[in-house]
BATI-785047 format. One record per residue (C-alpha): residue number from 1; x, y, z. Coordinates in nm, 2 decimals, decimal comma, padded with zeros to 4 digits, m for minus. Example, Ala and Ser with C-alpha at 12.3 -4.5 7.8 and 13.67 -1.06 7.14 Angstrom:
// BATI-785047
k:u:v:w
1:01,23:m00,45:00,78 .
2:01,37:m00,11:00,71 .
This chain:
// BATI-785047
k:u:v:w
1:01,57:02,68:m00,96 .
2:01,95:02,66:m00,93 .
3:02,19:02,57:m01,23 .
4:02,18:02,24:m01,34 .
5:02,55:02,14:m01,24 .
6:02,49:01,79:m01,32 .
7:02,47:01,91:m01,68 .
8:02,76:02,11:m01,70 .
9:02,99:01,86:m01,57 .
10:02,93:01,57:m01,70 .
11:02,96:01,81:m02,07 .
12:03,30:01,93:m01,92 .
13:03,41:01,56:m01,82 .
14:03,36:01,47:m02,19 .
15:03,58:01,54:m02,44 .
16:03,58:01,73:m02,74 .
17:03,62:01,61:m03,08 .
18:03,78:01,93:m03,19 .
19:03,97:02,02:m02,98 .
20:04,23:01,75:m02,88 .
21:04,27:01,76:m02,47 .
22:03,94:02,04:m02,44 .
23:03,65:01,93:m02,30 .
24:03,28:01,93:m02,51 .
25:03,22:02,23:m02,59 .
26:02,79:02,38:m02,62 .
27:02,77:02,37:m02,95 .
28:02,99:02,10:m03,01 .
29:02,72:01,88:m02,78 .
30:02,37:02,05:m02,93 .
31:02,51:01,90:m03,27 .
32:02,59:01,60:m03,13 .
33:02,28:01,52:m02,99 .
34:02,11:01,69:m03,39 .
35:02,32:01,43:m03,51 .
36:02,26:01,14:m03,26 .
37:01,85:01,22:m03,33 .
38:01,88:01,22:m03,69 .
39:02,05:00,87:m03,71 .
40:01,79:00,74:m03,49 .
41:01,44:00,92:m03,59 .
42:01,51:01,05:m03,92 .
43:01,39:01,37:m03,78 .
44:01,60:01,71:m03,84 .
45:01,62:01,87:m03,49 .
46:01,77:02,22:m03,40 .
47:01,89:02,19:m03,07 .
48:02,18:02,45:m03,06 .
49:02,43:02,65:m02,78 .
50:02,19:02,88:m02,62 .
51:01,98:02,57:m02,56 .
52:02,23:02,37:m02,37 .
53:02,28:02,70:m02,16 .
54:01,92:02,77:m02,05 .
55:01,97:02,41:m01,97 .
56:02,27:02,45:m01,75 .
57:02,12:02,78:m01,61 .
58:01,83:02,54:m01,47 .
59:01,57:02,74:m01,69 .
60:01,46:02,45:m01,80 .
61:01,41:02,09:m01,62 .
62:01,23:01,86:m01,83 .
63:01,36:01,91:m02,22 .
64:01,14:01,74:m02,44 .
65:01,16:01,30:m02,44 .
66:01,42:01,32:m02,77 .
67:01,66:01,58:m02,66 .
68:01,63:01,41:m02,35 .
69:01,72:01,04:m02,49 .
70:01,98:01,23:m02,69 .
71:02,19:01,40:m02,42 .
72:02,22:01,11:m02,24 .
73:02,32:00,86:m02,55 .
74:02,59:01,17:m02,60 .
75:02,68:01,17:m02,25 .
76:02,69:00,86:m02,18 .
77:02,43:00,84:m01,87 .
78:02,17:00,56:m01,84 .
79:01,87:00,80:m01,68 .
80:01,82:01,15:m01,67 .
81:01,84:01,28:m01,35 .
82:02,26:01,17:m01,39 .
83:02,22:01,48:m01,60 .
84:02,01:01,67:m01,36 .
85:01,67:01,71:m01,51 .
86:01,36:01,58:m01,26 .
87:01,03:01,59:m01,42 .
88:00,82:01,92:m01,32 .
89:00,46:01,88:m01,25 .
90:00,18:02,12:m01,42 .
91:m00,17:02,21:m01,32 .
92:m00,32:02,12:m00,99 .
93:m00,24:01,78:m00,85 .
94:m00,53:01,60:m00,65 .
95:m00,50:01,58:m00,25 .
96:m00,41:01,23:m00,14 .
97:m00,65:01,20:00,15 .
98:m00,93:01,47:00,30 .
99:m00,78:01,62:00,57 .
100:m01,06:01,41:00,84 .
101:m00,97:01,09:00,64 .
102:m00,95:00,79:00,86 .
103:m00,57:00,70:00,81 .
104:m00,68:00,31:00,75 .
105:m00,86:00,51:00,46 .
106:m00,56:00,77:00,41 .
107:m00,35:00,45:00,37 .
108:m00,54:00,25:00,11 .
109:m00,52:00,59:m00,10 .
110:m00,24:00,58:m00,27 .
111:00,07:00,29:m00,35 .
112:00,43:00,34:m00,45 .
113:00,37:00,48:m00,78 .
114:00,36:00,83:m00,60 .
115:00,73:00,83:m00,59 .
116:00,76:00,79:m00,95 .
117:00,97:01,15:m01,03 .
118:00,92:01,27:m00,73 .
119:01,23:01,49:m00,66 .
120:01,23:01,78:m00,41 .
121:01,50:02,03:m00,44 .
122:01,63:02,14:m00,11 .
123:01,73:02,51:m00,17 .
124:02,13:02,58:m00,19 .
125:02,23:02,94:m00,02 .
126:02,31:03,23:m00,23 .
127:02,63:03,26:m00,03 .
128:02,82:02,90:00,06 .
129:03,00:02,97:00,39 .
130:03,21:02,66:00,65 .
131:02,90:02,55:00,75 .
132:02,81:02,48:00,42 .
133:03,08:02,26:00,42 .
134:03,05:02,08:00,68 .
135:02,72:02,04:00,61 .
136:02,88:01,84:00,33 .
137:03,13:01,70:00,45 .
138:02,90:01,55:00,72 .
139:02,67:01,43:00,45 .
140:02,99:01,24:00,30 .
141:03,04:01,09:00,62 .
142:02,77:01,00:00,69 .
143:02,78:00,80:00,32 .
144:03,05:00,67:00,33 .
145:03,00:00,45:00,67 .
146:02,65:00,36:00,50 .
147:02,92:00,21:00,22 .
148:03,12:m00,01:00,42 .
149:02,82:m00,15:00,70 .
150:02,59:m00,29:00,44 .
151:02,71:m00,21:00,08 .
152:02,74:m00,03:m00,22 .
153:02,35:m00,10:m00,29 .
154:02,15:00,04:00,00 .
155:02,41:00,34:00,00 .
156:02,51:00,51:m00,38 .
157:02,12:00,71:m00,43 .
158:02,09:00,90:m00,15 .
159:02,42:00,99:m00,14 .
160:02,40:01,08:m00,48 .
161:02,06:01,26:m00,31 .
162:02,34:01,50:m00,13 .
163:02,60:01,51:m00,40 .
164:02,33:01,70:m00,65 .
165:02,30:01,97:m00,34 .
166:02,63:01,99:m00,30 .
167:02,69:02,00:m00,69 .
168:02,42:02,32:m00,72 .
169:02,65:02,42:m00,39 .
170:03,00:02,51:m00,63 .
171:02,80:02,82:m00,76 .
172:02,72:02,97:m00,48 .
173:02,89:03,31:m00,44 .
174:03,23:03,26:m00,14 .
175:03,55:03,32:m00,11 .
176:03,86:03,11:m00,24 .
177:03,91:02,94:00,02 .
178:03,54:02,82:00,07 .
179:03,57:02,76:m00,27 .
180:03,85:02,57:m00,28 .
181:03,67:02,38:00,02 .
182:03,36:02,26:m00,13 .
183:03,50:02,13:m00,50 .
184:03,69:01,93:m00,22 .
185:03,42:01,82:m00,03 .
186:03,22:01,76:m00,34 .
187:03,47:01,51:m00,50 .
188:03,53:01,35:m00,19 .
189:03,13:01,29:m00,21 .
190:03,13:01,23:m00,55 .
191:03,41:00,97:m00,50 .
192:03,16:00,84:m00,23 .
193:02,93:00,77:m00,47 .
194:03,15:00,65:m00,74 .
195:03,33:00,35:m00,44 .
196:02,91:00,25:m00,36 .
197:02,82:00,22:m00,76 .
198:03,13:00,06:m00,84 .
199:03,02:m00,18:m00,57 .
200:02,75:m00,32:m00,64 .
201:02,82:m00,33:m01,09 .
202:02,71:m00,02:m01,16 .
203:03,10:00,06:m01,30 .
204:02,94:00,33:m01,60 .
205:02,83:00,54:m01,31 .
206:03,13:00,51:m01,13 .
207:03,34:00,61:m01,38 .
208:03,11:00,91:m01,48 .
209:03,10:00,98:m01,09 .
210:03,49:00,95:m01,05 .
211:03,55:01,20:m01,35 .
212:03,36:01,43:m01,17 .
213:03,56:01,39:m00,85 .
214:03,87:01,44:m01,05 .
215:03,74:01,74:m01,17 .
216:03,65:01,89:m00,82 .
217:04,01:01,82:m00,75 .
218:04,14:02,07:m01,03 .
219:03,87:02,32:m00,93 .
220:03,95:02,32:m00,57 .
221:04,34:02,27:m00,62 .
222:04,33:01,97:m00,42 .
223:04,64:01,74:m00,42 .
224:04,51:01,46:m00,19 .
225:04,24:01,42:m00,30 .
226:04,36:01,37:m00,66 .
227:04,58:01,12:m00,54 .
228:04,25:00,99:m00,37 .
229:04,06:00,98:m00,63 .
230:04,29:00,78:m00,88 .
231:04,35:00,55:m00,63 .
232:04,01:00,44:m00,61 .
233:04,03:00,42:m01,03 .
234:04,29:00,24:m00,98 .
235:04,13:m00,03:m00,73 .
236:03,83:m00,05:m00,97 .
237:04,01:m00,12:m01,33 .
238:04,22:m00,37:m01,10 .
239:03,90:m00,54:m01,01 .
240:03,77:m00,51:m01,39 .
241:04,14:m00,65:m01,47 .
242:04,29:m00,40:m01,69 .
243:04,58:m00,37:m01,48 .
244:04,76:m00,22:m01,69 .
245:04,58:00,07:m01,71 .
246:04,51:00,05:m01,32 .
247:04,92:00,07:m01,33 .
248:04,95:00,38:m01,49 .
249:04,61:00,54:m01,28 .
250:04,83:00,43:m00,93 .
251:05,11:00,61:m01,07 .
252:04,99:00,93:m01,20 .
253:04,86:00,92:m00,82 .
254:05,19:00,92:m00,70 .
255:05,27:01,20:m00,87 .
256:05,38:01,53:m00,58 .
257:05,36:01,26:m00,34 .
258:05,54:01,51:m00,12 .
259:05,19:01,72:m00,09 .
260:04,95:01,43:00,02 .
261:05,02:01,28:00,42 .
262:05,15:01,00:00,52 .
263:04,86:00,80:00,59 .
264:04,83:00,88:00,21 .
265:05,12:00,79:00,08 .
266:05,10:00,40:00,21 .
267:04,77:00,41:00,12 .
268:04,89:00,45:m00,27 .
269:05,21:00,21:m00,16 .
270:04,98:m00,07:m00,03 .
271:04,74:m00,06:m00,43 .
272:05,08:00,02:m00,62 .
273:05,21:m00,35:m00,48 .
274:04,88:m00,47:m00,53 .
275:04,92:m00,43:m00,89 .
276:05,29:m00,53:m00,92 .
277:05,23:m00,88:m00,75 .
278:04,92:m00,91:m00,99 .
279:05,20:m00,86:m01,28 .
280:05,41:m01,11:m01,14 .
281:05,62:m00,85:m00,96 .
282:05,67:m01,01:m00,64 .
283:06,01:m00,85:m00,47 .
284:05,94:m00,53:m00,57 .
285:05,57:m00,60:m00,41 .
286:05,75:m00,70:m00,13 .
287:05,96:m00,38:m00,12 .
288:05,66:m00,14:m00,18 .
289:05,45:m00,28:00,11 .
290:05,77:m00,25:00,36 .
291:05,80:00,09:00,18 .
292:05,43:00,15:00,28 .
293:05,50:00,02:00,60 .
294:05,71:00,30:00,68 .
295:05,48:00,53:00,61 .
296:05,24:00,43:00,79 .
297:05,46:00,43:01,12 .
298:05,56:00,78:01,07 .
299:05,21:00,92:00,99 .
300:05,11:01,22:01,17 .
301:04,69:01,15:01,16 .
302:04,68:01,60:01,23 .
303:04,76:01,61:00,82 .
304:04,54:01,36:00,67 .
305:04,25:01,49:00,49 .
306:03,86:01,38:00,67 .
307:03,84:01,04:00,38 .
308:04,17:00,89:00,50 .
309:04,02:00,85:00,85 .
310:03,92:00,47:00,76 .
311:04,28:00,37:00,70 .
312:04,37:00,27:01,06 .
313:04,66:m00,03:01,15 .
314:04,34:m00,32:01,07 .
315:04,33:m00,15:00,76 .
316:04,68:m00,12:00,61 .
317:04,71:m00,48:00,74 .
318:04,45:m00,62:00,52 .
319:04,52:m00,36:00,23 .
320:04,89:m00,53:00,30 .
321:04,82:m00,89:00,34 .
322:04,58:m00,86:00,00 .
323:04,90:m00,73:m00,18 .
324:05,10:m00,99:m00,06 .
325:04,85:m01,26:m00,15 .
326:04,97:m01,38:m00,48 .
327:05,35:m01,36:m00,37 .
328:05,22:m01,61:m00,10 .
329:05,00:m01,88:m00,33 .
330:05,29:m01,86:m00,61 .
331:05,56:m01,98:m00,29 .
332:05,27:m02,18:m00,13 .
333:05,41:m01,97:00,15 .
334:05,13:m01,94:00,40 .
335:05,33:m01,67:00,65 .
336:05,40:m01,36:00,40 .
337:04,99:m01,25:00,38 .
338:04,83:m01,45:00,66 .
339:04,96:m01,25:00,95 .
340:04,86:m00,95:00,86 .
341:04,58:m01,07:00,73 .
342:04,41:m01,19:01,04 .
343:04,56:m00,88:01,24 .
344:04,29:m00,67:00,98 .
345:04,04:m00,96:01,09 .
346:04,11:m00,91:01,51 .
347:04,13:m00,49:01,46 .
348:03,85:m00,42:01,25 .
349:03,57:m00,28:01,44 .
350:03,17:m00,29:01,36 .
351:03,20:00,01:01,19 .
352:03,35:m00,20:00,91 .
353:03,18:m00,52:00,83 .
354:03,22:m00,54:00,50 .
355:03,62:m00,48:00,53 .
356:03,64:m00,77:00,80 .
357:03,42:m01,00:00,56 .
358:03,72:m00,90:00,26 .
359:03,97:m01,05:00,47 .
360:03,81:m01,29:00,67 .
361:03,75:m01,44:00,29 .
362:04,09:m01,35:00,13 .
363:04,25:m01,56:00,40 .
364:04,01:m01,87:00,39 .
365:04,14:m01,85:00,01 .
366:04,46:m01,85:00,11 .
367:04,43:m02,14:00,32 .
368:04,24:m02,32:00,11 .
369:04,53:m02,30:m00,14 .
370:04,86:m02,34:00,01 .
371:04,73:m02,42:00,40 .
372:04,44:m02,68:00,65 .
373:04,17:m02,68:00,39 .
374:03,96:m02,81:00,80 .
375:04,11:m02,47:00,89 .
376:03,99:m02,29:00,57 .
377:03,67:m02,39:00,62 .
378:03,62:m02,29:00,96 .
379:03,70:m01,91:00,85 .
380:03,48:m01,99:00,50 .
381:03,23:m02,02:00,74 .
382:03,33:m01,70:00,98 .
383:03,30:m01,52:00,61 .
384:02,98:m01,62:00,45 .
385:02,81:m01,53:00,84 .
386:02,94:m01,15:00,83 .
387:02,87:m01,15:00,42 .
388:02,48:m01,26:00,50 .
389:02,40:m00,87:00,62 .
390:02,58:m00,72:00,32 .
391:02,47:m00,64:m00,06 .
392:02,80:m00,66:m00,26 .
393:02,85:m00,75:m00,60 .
394:03,25:m00,76:m00,44 .
395:03,14:m00,97:m00,18 .
396:02,95:m01,20:m00,39 .
397:03,29:m01,24:m00,65 .
398:03,48:m01,32:m00,37 .
399:03,30:m01,51:m00,22 .
400:03,30:m01,74:m00,56 .
401:03,62:m01,70:m00,62 .
402:03,61:m01,90:m00,21 .
403:03,40:m02,11:m00,39 .
404:03,71:m02,17:m00,72 .
405:04,00:m02,22:m00,52 .
406:03,80:m02,52:m00,27 .
407:03,71:m02,77:m00,58 .
408:04,06:m02,86:m00,51 .
409:03,95:m03,02:m00,14 .
410:03,54:m03,10:m00,28 .
411:03,68:m03,46:m00,18 .
412:03,67:m03,30:00,19 .
413:03,31:m03,35:00,27 .
414:03,33:m03,04:00,51 .
415:03,50:m02,80:00,19 .
416:03,27:m02,97:m00,05 .
417:02,96:m02,81:00,23 .
418:03,07:m02,48:00,19 .
419:03,14:m02,51:m00,17 .
420:02,80:m02,56:m00,13 .
421:02,61:m02,26:00,01 .
422:02,93:m02,05:m00,07 .
423:02,75:m02,05:m00,47 .
424:02,38:m02,05:m00,34 .
425:02,49:m01,74:m00,07 .
426:02,70:m01,58:m00,36 .
427:02,39:m01,52:m00,58 .
428:02,20:m01,28:m00,33 .
429:02,45:m00,98:m00,25 .
430:02,40:m00,79:m00,48 .
């Protein structure tokens, strides 16, 4: 058994109530758990810093029920697995079937309960090298591609399992250069897991994984990872309606922009533009989009970190079109954003179906608001067809948004039918 990096990372991501700007110490965590248990059970418990240290070293993988409950509550997690706790087996287990059993007999001797609490811990090397870094990067590529093709629901859990292994890899011996690369790769994977959780509306888990990614960016001295993580956190805050916090996050992300690639500067400028537009600052948003266009045109993809492979021409057109949407609706000028969204729809390939569906929904909503409602129906039908293959809470939300803007034209038969189908289908996209 290796160390419990998840528990330690979550503790270190929790602010101290004693030391300003510091993180929670082991002693402070133990005292907080004891206090919680006293208030909820009326029983005194004696958890101490030494016990927390044993948990973090992996010496104890399944503390008592009360201590697990207290740790979950204090650290703000919903499941034991989020802080690295898994049931351990005691004693011998009965074989599932005799070696000479028939296949049919074997299939009826087990059910899904066999998976409850099952956890296979993959060995972690005692000394890490570049091959291990590439393993984490490869797992991240697979997780990110799956997340876009099918939605976060089907991707988060498997990617979280990969992240547990990557978190334990941090403890392996390595050169300074390899160690920094491991932190960056693990942080990137954490960010993918966070965005997957965000996609199916588990915002608490998303926030925790984002915080872990930020911690990794600091440990690995990676300004590009820091900027990317803050930008994704800004996207989630925007989606949740906290525009002021989102604006602060994206402005923090742009600190030391000279240390990130041209592609990254373009992406950051687009997120900033979107927030300016949502705050009614349309002229400033247009300027920010123009700056993003300049950065994108002058980019050198050889300078990009692995996680920016998604930000191609299609993504740039879709993101800038999204950023300009509020101004287009406000002024009634369809062309401000529509041409960019059309370009994104045309350019997105089969690897990014969710991105294409987002652009279709946004173009349909814009056209329904300030254009031809019959054309909007045609675009909306394409979006609805693409959405049937995705499991995404954000897609569901956008579909309901299209249904809302369609209400103004509900006297048109094909619009009314589209709206009915949108409402019905949106309930099954998560």
